[in-house]
N, C-alpha and C positions, 0 to 999 in steps of 0.2 A: 504493500500500500504506500502510495506517494502523496505528498501534499499537493503536487501538481494536478492530481485528479480533480481537485476542487476548482481548478481553472475551467473545467468543463461546465458550461452553463446549466445543463440538465442535472448534473451531480450537485452543483452549488444550490440550485433551487430546491432540490429534494432534501438536502441536508439542512439548509438554512430554514426551510419551512418547518422541519421537525424541532429545531432548536429554538426558534423564535419565541414561542409561548413561554418557555422556561426563562429565557433571557429577559423578556418583558416583566415577568413576575419578580425575578430577582432584582431588576432595576427599580421597580416600584417599592418593594419592601425595604431595600437598603437605602434608597434616596429619602423616602418619607421618614423612615425610622431615624436615620442619621440627622436629618434637618430638625425634626421635632426634638430629638435628644439634645442636639446642639443648642437650639434656642431656649431650652430649659436649663442650660448650665448657668452657674452664678456669674455675676459681672466680674470683670477683671479689675484689680485694684488700681491700675493706671488708666486703662482705656475704657472702663465702664462697660455699658451694654454694646458699644460699637464693635467690640472684639468679636461679637457673634456673626458679623459679616464674613468672618473667616470661613464659615461653613458653606458659603456660596462662592466667595472670591477664590479661595485656593483650589477647590476642585475644578472650577470653570477655567482658571488660568492654566492649571496642569493639563486639562484636556485640550485646550486651545493649542498648546505646544505639541503635545503627543499626537493629536490628530494630524497636524502637518507632517510629523515624522512618519506616521502611517501612510499618508498620501505620497511621501517621498519614496517609501519602500514599494508601494503599489505602482508608482510611476516608473521606477527602475525595472520592476518586473515586466511592465509593458514594453519599455524601450529595449530590453534585452531579449525577452522571450515572446513578446507579442501576444500575451494572453489578454483577451478582451475583458474578462471579468475583473482583472486587476485595474484596468483603465476605468471601467465603470464604477468600481469601488472607490477609487480616488475622486472621481467626479461626484459620487454620492456623498462623500465625507465632507466636501468643501463647505456647503452651507451650514452643516452642523458645527464645523470648526469656526466659521465666521460668527455664528451666534454665541458660541462659548467665549470667543475673544471679546465680543461686545459686552457680554455679561461681566467678564473679568475687568474690562476698562470701567464700566459703570459702577460696579461694586467697589472697585479700587478708589474711584473718585469719592464715593459716598463715605468710605472708610477713611480716606486721606484728609478730607476737609476738616473734621474736628481734631485730627492728630497733627496735621501739618499747617493748618490754617489756609489751605488753598485746595481747589478742586483738581488742579492740574499743575504738574511741574515737568519741565523738559529733562527729566531724569533718564539716564541711559536705558534702564529696564522699561520704563513707561514708553519712551520714544520708540524703542525697538518693537514693543508690543503693539503700538499703534501702526507701525509700518507693516507688521505681520497681518493686521486686519486689512490693510490696503492690498497686500498680496492675496489674501483670501478673496477679496472683492474682484481683483484683477483676474484671478484664476477662474472664478465663476463667469465673469464677463467674456473671457477668451473662449471658454467652452461654448457660450451662446453665440459668439461672433463667427466662428468657423463652422461651415456647413458639413464638411466631410468629417465624420467621427474619428477616423484614424489620424487625420492631420491635426484635429483638435487635441487628441490624446498626446500626440508627439509634442506639440507646442506647449501644452499645459505641463507636460512632464519636464520640459526644460525650465519653465517658469518655477516649477516646484523645487528644482535643484537650486535655483538662485535664492528663492525665498527661505530655504532651509538655513541660510546664514543668519537671518533675522530670528528664526525660531530658536536657534542656539543662543543668540545674543539675549533674547528675552529670558532665557533660563539662567545664563551664566554672566550677565552683564555686571552684576555686583562684584564678581571676582576679577573682571577685567579693569573696572574703574572704581575707585574708592569714593568719588563724589556722587552725590545723589541722595534723595531723601528716602528712597525705598529701602525697607529693611532687608536683611538676609532671608534665607529660607525659613519658612514657618516651621518646618519639620527638619530636624537634624539628628544625626547619629552621635553627635558630640554630647556627652553627659551634661555638661554645664549649660548647653544651649537648647535642651529639650523643652518642648511645650509641656505644660502641666497635663497630667493624665486625664483630668476632668474635661479638657478640650481635645486632647489628642485622639482618644478612642472614638468619640462621635465623628471627628474629622476623618479618621480612617474609613469609617463606615460610609460617610457621605462621598468620599473619593471613590470607593468601590461602586457605590450607586451610580455616580456620574459615568464611570467607566462602562458599566453594564447598560446604562441609558444610551450612551454613544453606540455601543455594539448593537443594541436593538434598533435604533434609528438607522444605523448603517446597513443592517440586513434588510430592513424594510425598503430603504431607498435604492439599494443595489438591486433588489428583486424587481423594483419598479423600472429601473433603467434597463434591465435585461428584457423585460416584457416590452418596453418601448422600442428597444432595438429590434426585437422580433417582429413587432407590428410594422415598423418602417421597412424591414426586409420583405415582408409579405406584400405590403403596398407597392414597393418597387417591382416585385415580381409580377404583380397583377398588371402594372402599367406597361411592362415589356411584353406581356402576353397578347 
C-alpha cells in the first residue's frame, strides 16, 4: 500500500467520505470544549480577561502558517508528480488559510490594543503576517484568473514557493529581529517560559480542534473541487460530441 494511491480521485473520494463524519465530530467536540474551557479560566494577573483571546488568536495564527506549508507540500507534489488531487487540495486550502490569517490579525489587534496601546504596529511578525494574507488573496485570485486548470496549478505552485518565505518569517521573525512589540511564542518547551497549566491545557485542546476543523473543511472543499473538475470534463466532452 502506497500513499500515492490516494492521489487517485476515486480512492480519495471513497476514503475521505468515510473519514469525514469522524473528523467533523472530532473538530466540533475539541473546538467547542476547548473554547468554553478557555473562556472559563481565571483572569491573568497582568493582562486580565484579555488573555483569553489567546484561545482564538494562537490556534488561528498557527493554522494560518501551517496551512500555507501544507499548500507548499501539495504544490510541490503537483509540480513534481503531476497529481491533480494535490493541486486541488492546495486550491481548496487557500480560502481556509486566508480566513485563519484574518482571524489571527483581528484577534491580535483586539489583544494588542489594551496591552500595547495601539491596534497596529509595523512589527516584523505582524508585517510578515499581513503580507502572508496578501499572498493568500493573490493565490486565490490567480486560480480564478487563469482558465486552464493545469496552468493555474503551475503558476499558483510557484507563487506558493515564494510566499513560503513570509510564512516562515511570520513564525520565526522574533528570532531574526529583536525589535518589535510582539511577544515570543505563547507555548515553549523552556521550563521558565511555560504558560500556566490553567491556560495551556485548554489551548492545546483548542489547537487540536482548529487542526481537525481545517482537515474537515479541506476534505469537504477538495471533494467539491474534484466533482467540479469532473463536471467540467463531462461538459467539455459533450461539447466535442
